[in-house]
RODO-2510 file (C-alpha; in nm, 4 decimals, decimal comma):
residues 438
     n   res          X          Y          Z
     1     x    14,3514     5,0418    14,3694
     2     x    14,0444     4,8666    14,2249
     3     x    13,9747     4,6345    13,9355
     4     x    13,7607     4,9002    13,7584
     5     x    14,0676     5,1239    13,7413
     6     x    14,2806     4,8495    13,5844
     7     x    14,0000     4,7685    13,3418
     8     x    13,9677     5,1332    13,2438
     9     x    14,3403     5,1617    13,1753
    10     x    14,3397     4,8364    12,9781
    11     x    14,0500     4,9605    12,7652
    12     x    14,2765     5,2323    12,6261
    13     x    14,6038     5,0349    12,6375
    14     x    14,7299     5,3081    12,8682
    15     x    15,1039     5,3412    12,9199
    16     x    15,1075     5,7100    13,0217
    17     x    14,8613     5,8582    13,2712
    18     x    14,7907     6,2295    13,3109
    19     x    14,6182     6,2327    13,6497
    20     x    14,4729     6,5463    13,8048
    21     x    14,1640     6,7577    13,8670
    22     x    14,0127     7,0888    13,7568
    23     x    14,0327     7,3813    13,9984
    24     x    13,8133     7,6917    14,0364
    25     x    13,9724     7,8505    13,7275
    26     x    13,9071     7,5256    13,5326
    27     x    14,2792     7,4540    13,4970
    28     x    14,3654     7,0837    13,4880
    29     x    14,6288     7,0488    13,7611
    30     x    14,7980     6,7233    13,6756
    31     x    15,0887     6,4837    13,7108
    32     x    15,2256     6,2722    13,4261
    33     x    15,3198     5,9172    13,5278
    34     x    15,4098     5,5971    13,3486
    35     x    15,1683     5,3128    13,4126
    36     x    15,3818     5,1255    13,6665
    37     x    15,4537     5,4426    13,8619
    38     x    15,0884     5,5480    13,8468
    39     x    14,9710     5,2147    13,9842
    40     x    15,2284     5,2381    14,2614
    41     x    15,1106     5,5915    14,3430
    42     x    14,7484     5,4722    14,3307
    43     x    14,8038     5,2482    14,6356
    44     x    14,8102     5,5664    14,8471
    45     x    14,7190     5,8514    14,6117
    46     x    14,7788     6,2087    14,7302
    47     x    14,7967     6,5551    14,5790
    48     x    14,8769     6,9036    14,7051
    49     x    14,5775     7,0435    14,8931
    50     x    14,6417     7,3974    14,7639
    51     x    14,3952     7,3652    14,4746
    52     x    14,0958     7,5192    14,6583
    53     x    14,3184     7,8208    14,7385
    54     x    14,4956     7,8596    14,4026
    55     x    14,4051     8,1248    14,1452
    56     x    14,4452     8,1583    13,7684
    57     x    14,7824     8,3301    13,8169
    58     x    14,9189     8,0396    14,0262
    59     x    14,9001     8,2481    14,3433
    60     x    14,7811     8,1269    14,6831
    61     x    14,5028     8,3487    14,8150
    62     x    14,3849     8,1467    15,1167
    63     x    14,4198     7,8328    15,3239
    64     x    14,6060     7,7794    15,6480
    65     x    14,7958     7,4520    15,6203
    66     x    14,9486     7,3083    15,3034
    67     x    15,0211     6,9376    15,2631
    68     x    14,9543     6,6380    15,0387
    69     x    14,5922     6,5387    15,0885
    70     x    14,4399     6,2050    14,9948
    71     x    14,2667     6,1854    14,6587
    72     x    14,0058     5,9471    14,5214
    73     x    14,0639     5,8205    14,1671
    74     x    13,7515     5,8014    13,9506
    75     x    13,7871     5,5034    13,7107
    76     x    13,4849     5,6231    13,5131
    77     x    13,6714     5,9437    13,4260
    78     x    13,9511     5,7712    13,2309
    79     x    13,9565     5,9027    12,8738
    80     x    14,2059     5,9041    12,5862
    81     x    14,4697     6,1750    12,5622
    82     x    14,5964     6,2164    12,2040
    83     x    14,8976     6,4281    12,3028
    84     x    15,1246     6,1206    12,2984
    85     x    15,0901     5,7485    12,2150
    86     x    14,9283     5,5326    12,4819
    87     x    14,8253     5,8271    12,6987
    88     x    14,5066     5,8766    12,8990
    89     x    14,3718     6,1388    13,1354
    90     x    14,2069     6,0492    13,4645
    91     x    14,0522     6,2597    13,7377
    92     x    14,1580     6,2086    14,0991
    93     x    13,9739     6,4355    14,3425
    94     x    14,0785     6,5642    14,6824
    95     x    13,9053     6,3360    14,9314
    96     x    14,0127     6,4680    15,2706
    97     x    13,9365     6,7955    15,4465
    98     x    13,9077     6,9913    15,1190
    99     x    13,6696     6,7503    14,9466
   100     x    13,3567     6,9642    14,9855
   101     x    13,5362     7,2698    14,8452
   102     x    13,6150     7,1264    14,5022
   103     x    13,3954     7,1957    14,1966
   104     x    13,3419     6,8366    14,0836
   105     x    13,2299     6,7328    14,4324
   106     x    12,9871     7,0265    14,4489
   107     x    12,8286     6,9045    14,1251
   108     x    12,8322     6,5405    14,2345
   109     x    12,6306     6,6315    14,5448
   110     x    12,3575     6,7883    14,3293
   111     x    12,3488     6,4887    14,0943
   112     x    12,3071     6,2650    14,3998
   113     x    12,0266     6,4926    14,5179
   114     x    11,8567     6,4524    14,1798
   115     x    11,8942     6,0737    14,2033
   116     x    11,7311     6,0748    14,5473
   117     x    11,4378     6,2620    14,3903
   118     x    11,4146     5,9952    14,1175
   119     x    11,5909     6,1826    13,8373
   120     x    11,8956     6,1291    13,6205
   121     x    12,0618     6,4373    13,4732
   122     x    12,1593     6,4949    13,1108
   123     x    12,3476     6,8086    13,0139
   124     x    12,5667     6,9713    12,7507
   125     x    12,7641     7,2921    12,7057
   126     x    12,8082     7,5234    12,4099
   127     x    13,1146     7,7472    12,3979
   128     x    13,2371     8,0344    12,1877
   129     x    13,6099     8,0991    12,1675
   130     x    13,8347     8,3573    12,0038
   131     x    14,1418     8,2514    11,8050
   132     x    14,4341     8,4935    11,7905
   133     x    14,7244     8,4777    11,5466
   134     x    14,9703     8,4854    11,8363
   135     x    15,1966     8,2386    12,0154
   136     x    15,2531     8,2091    12,3882
   137     x    15,5733     8,4119    12,3419
   138     x    15,4322     8,6812    12,1143
   139     x    15,1401     8,7734    12,3403
   140     x    15,3910     8,8355    12,6196
   141     x    15,6336     9,0265    12,3988
   142     x    15,3422     9,2554    12,3077
   143     x    15,2339     9,2934    12,6696
   144     x    14,8976     9,1328    12,5796
   145     x    14,8095     9,4434    12,3713
   146     x    14,7506     9,5017    11,9986
   147     x    14,7207     9,1301    11,9352
   148     x    14,6987     8,9973    11,5802
   149     x    14,3577     8,8642    11,4791
   150     x    14,2952     8,5238    11,3263
   151     x    14,0435     8,5404    11,0384
   152     x    13,9903     8,9172    11,0813
   153     x    13,7464     8,9155    10,7885
   154     x    13,5156     8,6585    10,9463
   155     x    13,1425     8,7218    10,9436
   156     x    12,8933     8,5291    11,1528
   157     x    12,8445     8,1761    11,0140
   158     x    13,0608     8,2673    10,7145
   159     x    13,0967     7,9888    10,4611
   160     x    13,4011     8,1651    10,3188
   161     x    13,5794     8,1608    10,6564
   162     x    13,4781     7,8000    10,7195
   163     x    13,6240     7,6931    10,3843
   164     x    13,9361     7,9093    10,4048
   165     x    14,0336     7,7697    10,7441
   166     x    13,8795     7,4239    10,7022
   167     x    14,2053     7,2375    10,7629
   168     x    14,2736     7,4200    11,0890
   169     x    13,9170     7,3739    11,2137
   170     x    13,9165     7,0052    11,1166
   171     x    14,2447     6,9561    11,2989
   172     x    14,1081     7,1189    11,6137
   173     x    13,7964     6,9021    11,5879
   174     x    14,0115     6,5887    11,5644
   175     x    14,2133     6,6957    11,8696
   176     x    13,8964     6,7554    12,0721
   177     x    13,7435     6,4226    11,9675
   178     x    14,0748     6,2576    12,0518
   179     x    14,0234     6,3596    12,4144
   180     x    13,6980     6,1627    12,4220
   181     x    13,4826     6,4754    12,4206
   182     x    13,1306     6,4334    12,2844
   183     x    13,1596     6,7131    12,0277
   184     x    12,8434     6,7734    11,8234
   185     x    12,9699     7,0518    11,5985
   186     x    13,2497     7,3082    11,5511
   187     x    13,2164     7,6091    11,3215
   188     x    13,2631     7,9818    11,2830
   189     x    13,0593     8,2363    11,4781
   190     x    13,0350     8,6145    11,5199
   191     x    13,3508     8,8271    11,5035
   192     x    13,7199     8,7902    11,4141
   193     x    13,8584     8,4491    11,4979
   194     x    13,5365     8,3396    11,6663
   195     x    13,4461     7,9700    11,6690
   196     x    13,1500     7,8006    11,8337
   197     x    13,1600     7,4466    11,9693
   198     x    12,8427     7,2585    12,0542
   199     x    12,8927     6,9559    12,2782
   200     x    12,6561     6,6625    12,2637
   201     x    12,4459     6,5818    12,5690
   202     x    12,5562     6,3129    12,8112
   203     x    12,5257     6,2219    13,1805
   204     x    12,5699     6,5223    13,4097
   205     x    12,9151     6,4643    13,5580
   206     x    13,0551     6,3499    13,2236
   207     x    12,9017     6,6570    13,0572
   208     x    13,0999     6,8874    13,2848
   209     x    13,4147     6,6768    13,2323
   210     x    13,3628     6,7077    12,8559
   211     x    13,3359     7,0852    12,8852
   212     x    13,6532     7,1114    13,0905
   213     x    13,8553     6,8812    12,8635
   214     x    13,7156     7,0535    12,5536
   215     x    13,8658     7,3863    12,6553
   216     x    14,1976     7,2232    12,7427
   217     x    14,2048     7,0491    12,4035
   218     x    14,1178     7,3652    12,2097
   219     x    14,3872     7,5658    12,3883
   220     x    14,6571     7,3031    12,3397
   221     x    14,5739     7,2503    11,9707
   222     x    14,5945     7,6243    11,9052
   223     x    14,9309     7,6448    12,0859
   224     x    15,0707     7,3537    11,8824
   225     x    14,9875     7,5482    11,5662
   226     x    15,1221     7,8877    11,6674
   227     x    14,7865     8,0321    11,7705
   228     x    14,6143     8,1285    12,0945
   229     x    14,2623     8,0072    12,1795
   230     x    14,0994     8,2444    12,4270
   231     x    13,7883     8,1882    12,6371
   232     x    13,8189     8,5352    12,7940
   233     x    13,4572     8,6579    12,7913
   234     x    13,5328     9,0066    12,6568
   235     x    13,8574     9,0832    12,4746
   236     x    13,7666     9,4395    12,3799
   237     x    13,5653     9,6568    12,1447
   238     x    13,6806     9,4674    11,8331
   239     x    13,5387     9,1399    11,9609
   240     x    13,2039     8,9972    12,0683
   241     x    13,1342     8,8857    12,4217
   242     x    13,1534     8,5068    12,4287
   243     x    12,9463     8,2658    12,6315
   244     x    12,9408     7,9139    12,7760
   245     x    12,5748     7,8146    12,7647
   246     x    12,4565     7,5139    12,9649
   247     x    12,1649     7,2947    12,8535
   248     x    11,9962     7,0499    13,0925
   249     x    11,7159     6,7983    13,1003
   250     x    11,6043     6,5367    13,3505
   251     x    11,5133     6,1718    13,3046
   252     x    11,2866     5,9680    13,5254
   253     x    11,5148     5,6968    13,6637
   254     x    11,2336     5,4408    13,6655
   255     x    11,0754     5,5021    13,3238
   256     x    11,3376     5,6963    13,1260
   257     x    11,0773     5,9611    13,0427
   258     x    11,1665     6,3304    13,0303
   259     x    10,9625     6,5035    13,3051
   260     x    11,0158     6,8433    13,1362
   261     x    10,7977     6,7312    12,8454
   262     x    10,4276     6,8096    12,8279
   263     x    10,1586     6,6778    12,5904
   264     x    10,0766     7,0350    12,4894
   265     x    10,4284     7,0895    12,3614
   266     x    10,4598     7,3939    12,5887
   267     x    10,6752     7,4365    12,8993
   268     x    10,5392     7,1852    13,1495
   269     x    10,4705     7,2388    13,5206
   270     x    10,7816     7,0585    13,6431
   271     x    11,0025     7,2570    13,4055
   272     x    10,8243     7,5677    13,5362
   273     x    10,9159     7,4793    13,8945
   274     x    11,2748     7,4194    13,7862
   275     x    11,2817     7,7633    13,6219
   276     x    11,1300     7,9208    13,9340
   277     x    11,4077     7,7726    14,1449
   278     x    11,6632     7,9325    13,9136
   279     x    11,4817     8,2666    13,9361
   280     x    11,5125     8,2508    14,3154
   281     x    11,8729     8,1370    14,3560
   282     x    12,0817     8,2409    14,0551
   283     x    12,0939     8,6130    14,1435
   284     x    12,2252     8,5197    14,4889
   285     x    12,4778     8,2569    14,3746
   286     x    12,5736     8,4224    14,0452
   287     x    12,9457     8,4068    14,1262
   288     x    12,9317     8,0285    14,0805
   289     x    12,8718     8,0676    13,7062
   290     x    13,0442     8,4053    13,6516
   291     x    13,3664     8,3882    13,8487
   292     x    13,6144     8,6199    13,6738
   293     x    13,6467     8,9982    13,6786
   294     x    13,6397     9,0141    13,3002
   295     x    13,3151     8,8177    13,2690
   296     x    13,1136     9,1126    13,4019
   297     x    13,2262     9,3295    13,1090
   298     x    13,0352     9,0914    12,8825
   299     x    12,7150     9,1958    13,0637
   300     x    12,7478     9,5622    12,9602
   301     x    12,4618     9,7187    12,7593
   302     x    12,4730     9,6443    12,3887
   303     x    12,5996     9,2888    12,4153
   304     x    12,3969     8,9769    12,3362
   305     x    12,4222     8,8535    12,6952
   306     x    12,0989     8,8823    12,8983
   307     x    12,1092     9,1582    13,1633
   308     x    11,8585     9,0148    13,4105
   309     x    11,7124     8,6812    13,5090
   310     x    11,4249     8,6250    13,2693
   311     x    11,2889     8,3211    13,0911
   312     x    11,0979     8,2568    12,7720
   313     x    11,0238     7,9848    12,5219
   314     x    11,2764     7,9821    12,2367
   315     x    11,4311     8,3372    12,2321
   316     x    11,8098     8,3491    12,2439
   317     x    11,7987     8,6702    12,4462
   318     x    11,6398     8,5268    12,7625
   319     x    11,8611     8,4182    13,0534
   320     x    11,6793     8,0843    13,0731
   321     x    11,5628     7,9593    12,7350
   322     x    11,2969     7,6926    12,7490
   323     x    11,2862     7,4561    12,4534
   324     x    10,9578     7,2721    12,5153
   325     x    10,8629     6,9471    12,3476
   326     x    10,5975     6,6826    12,3851
   327     x    10,8691     6,4158    12,3998
   328     x    11,2300     6,3587    12,4988
   329     x    11,3727     6,6772    12,3449
   330     x    11,2313     6,9120    12,6123
   331     x    11,5167     7,1002    12,7788
   332     x    11,6255     7,4222    12,9458
   333     x    11,9227     7,6354    12,8408
   334     x    12,1057     7,8694    13,0800
   335     x    12,2422     8,1397    12,8474
   336     x    12,4081     8,3746    13,0981
   337     x    12,7376     8,1962    13,1819
   338     x    13,0504     8,3282    13,0096
   339     x    13,2946     8,1214    12,8062
   340     x    13,5357     8,0994    13,1015
   341     x    13,2727     7,9630    13,3415
   342     x    13,3631     7,6720    13,5644
   343     x    13,1479     7,3970    13,4070
   344     x    13,1119     7,1987    13,7311
   345     x    12,9933     7,4962    13,9338
   346     x    12,7761     7,6297    13,6507
   347     x    12,5937     7,3008    13,6133
   348     x    12,5751     7,2605    13,9925
   349     x    12,4158     7,6055    14,0205
   350     x    12,1603     7,5385    13,7481
   351     x    12,0747     7,1913    13,8776
   352     x    12,0777     7,2782    14,2477
   353     x    11,8549     7,5823    14,1954
   354     x    11,6134     7,3931    13,9717
   355     x    11,5811     7,0956    14,2046
   356     x    11,5114     7,3363    14,4877
   357     x    11,2288     7,4866    14,2854
   358     x    11,0831     7,1386    14,2290
   359     x    11,1143     7,0405    14,5953
   360     x    10,9476     7,3627    14,7086
   361     x    10,6767     7,3489    14,4433
   362     x    10,7598     7,6964    14,3114
   363     x    10,5773     7,8472    14,0147
   364     x    10,7623     8,0318    13,7405
   365     x    10,6777     8,3975    13,6779
   366     x    10,5251     8,4887    13,3402
   367     x    10,7586     8,4417    13,0456
   368     x    10,9366     8,7519    12,9161
   369     x    10,8052     8,8928    12,5899
   370     x    11,0657     9,1483    12,4723
   371     x    11,3202     9,0270    12,2211
   372     x    11,6325     9,2352    12,2789
   373     x    11,8944     9,1376    12,5402
   374     x    11,9104     9,4785    12,7133
   375     x    11,5414     9,4596    12,8061
   376     x    11,4805     9,4056    13,1778
   377     x    11,1270     9,2780    13,2459
   378     x    10,9404     9,4372    13,5343
   379     x    11,0315     9,2611    13,8580
   380     x    11,3219     9,0672    13,7047
   381     x    11,6298     9,0351    13,9254
   382     x    11,9381     9,2187    13,8032
   383     x    12,2703     9,0402    13,8038
   384     x    12,5533     9,1668    14,0266
   385     x    12,7475     9,4593    13,8796
   386     x    13,0865     9,2997    13,9432
   387     x    13,2563     9,0030    14,1056
   388     x    13,2852     9,1778    14,4423
   389     x    12,9089     9,2254    14,4617
   390     x    12,8554     8,8687    14,3425
   391     x    13,0837     8,7414    14,6207
   392     x    12,8912     8,9385    14,8806
   393     x    12,5572     8,8077    14,7541
   394     x    12,6837     8,4493    14,7608
   395     x    12,8260     8,4823    15,1102
   396     x    12,4981     8,6277    15,2406
   397     x    12,2744     8,3667    15,0759
   398     x    12,1163     8,1287    15,3247
   399     x    11,9762     7,9252    15,0347
   400     x    12,3202     7,8845    14,8753
   401     x    12,4613     7,7654    15,2070
   402     x    12,1729     7,5217    15,2500
   403     x    12,2062     7,3794    14,8986
   404     x    12,5822     7,3841    14,8371
   405     x    12,7188     7,3754    15,1919
   406     x    12,8543     7,6540    15,4109
   407     x    13,2171     7,5431    15,3726
   408     x    13,2080     7,5699    14,9942
   409     x    13,0132     7,8976    14,9926
   410     x    13,2514     8,0639    15,2356
   411     x    13,5609     7,9425    15,0510
   412     x    13,4346     8,0277    14,7033
   413     x    13,3171     8,3728    14,8117
   414     x    13,6647     8,4348    14,9537
   415     x    13,8147     8,3173    14,6239
   416     x    13,5906     8,5582    14,4293
   417     x    13,6861     8,8493    14,6555
   418     x    14,0555     8,7690    14,6117
   419     x    14,0120     8,7485    14,2347
   420     x    13,8400     9,0882    14,2313
   421     x    14,1088     9,2413    14,4523
   422     x    14,3839     9,1143    14,2194
   423     x    14,2659     9,3608    13,9524
   424     x    14,1113     9,6338    14,1664
   425     x    14,4069     9,8668    14,1038
   426     x    14,4725     9,7671    13,7427
   427     x    14,4593    10,0609    13,4978
   428     x    14,3947    10,0045    13,1273
   429     x    14,5281    10,2009    12,8318
   430     x    14,1705    10,3111    12,7599
   431     x    14,1379    10,4502    13,1120
   432     x    14,4632    10,6450    13,0801
   433     x    14,3543    10,7822    12,7420
   434     x    14,0302    10,9049    12,8936
   435     x    14,1622    11,0632    13,2114
   436     x    14,5394    11,1239    13,1867
   437     x    14,5073    11,4710    13,0342
   438     x    14,1768    11,5634    13,1922
***
């Protein structure tokens, strides 16, 4: 236990501590303790080491020995938790044998790599989500089929929808802000029940924490009000595919200047090398940002999601959108990740790939010129067709192993294969309708 931890708790007058960490499925696995009990636990903090082998359905898919592993409490992660008076959330990460396997540690290693190169990292996420007029009980009673829509009349950026449901949206905003999330804006987007949340930029690790806590806050607020907030990338033909875009810029640690900027106002050479690194690695390590079976349905033709790894200045249909600027606003946006992406691994992939491009002095290919998302520029790398292929690409990638560590790559590829296998024999109503009488 350290003084910074006590100071962090005192800052929020914390009496209740929700302590835990986010797993591969971005679920906050936590314990709730009163302050005295938390501080007693913090003298020798431990947590079940199953988290690197735990899936979204609470099923073990791997690992060989299960025990309580040491954890390291991060005082800087303490943030308010508005679910009850005097409550805070704090992240305590596995610090023993499984340390290198956990998402936050994978990102931390890339932020440290950036620091060694003289850069600080600023980032932010933007998420779409779908609200359903269903409770936790009703979705199960219906077998997760024929679910009632929230705001079924919504049109993209509809002022009518925003005003009709203003109280609900304002309440969700307050809940999110109450968790200490740097929320820039929350409004309606494309399709029934679709909202879009833009998070404000902050330091890299905090940016990923914000993204993870944002989704937890949105889900819990919806549940408290008899609704379901879904980040499932593709709910079906009545809904849009929804994304979790990641925006990143660097800062020179000595001067504070943004090295992505260029006097011309165009994409500068260092940003070009960063982009080139993404072009080289993202197709191989795609599972890190697209880690669910459902997310690959969002990449089907006709959706707004890019279908190959391209880049361009400004268009929303490129996989990597460069937003050049002569000053501090220069940034890059990774528009491929789905709404259920793991924010730590997504940011780690973007940052690790980009830093590799800078270190190797790579040059970006010509910018894409076509405007529609189904266009695949000549020579552009296609994304994996499904999670099984993505797992195989990741496992075979020497660059991914070099950048993110062999232990993590092997474990995460095994996780992705297990996730794919969990639904390999699942048959949908649409599939039965198509083939049952054929």
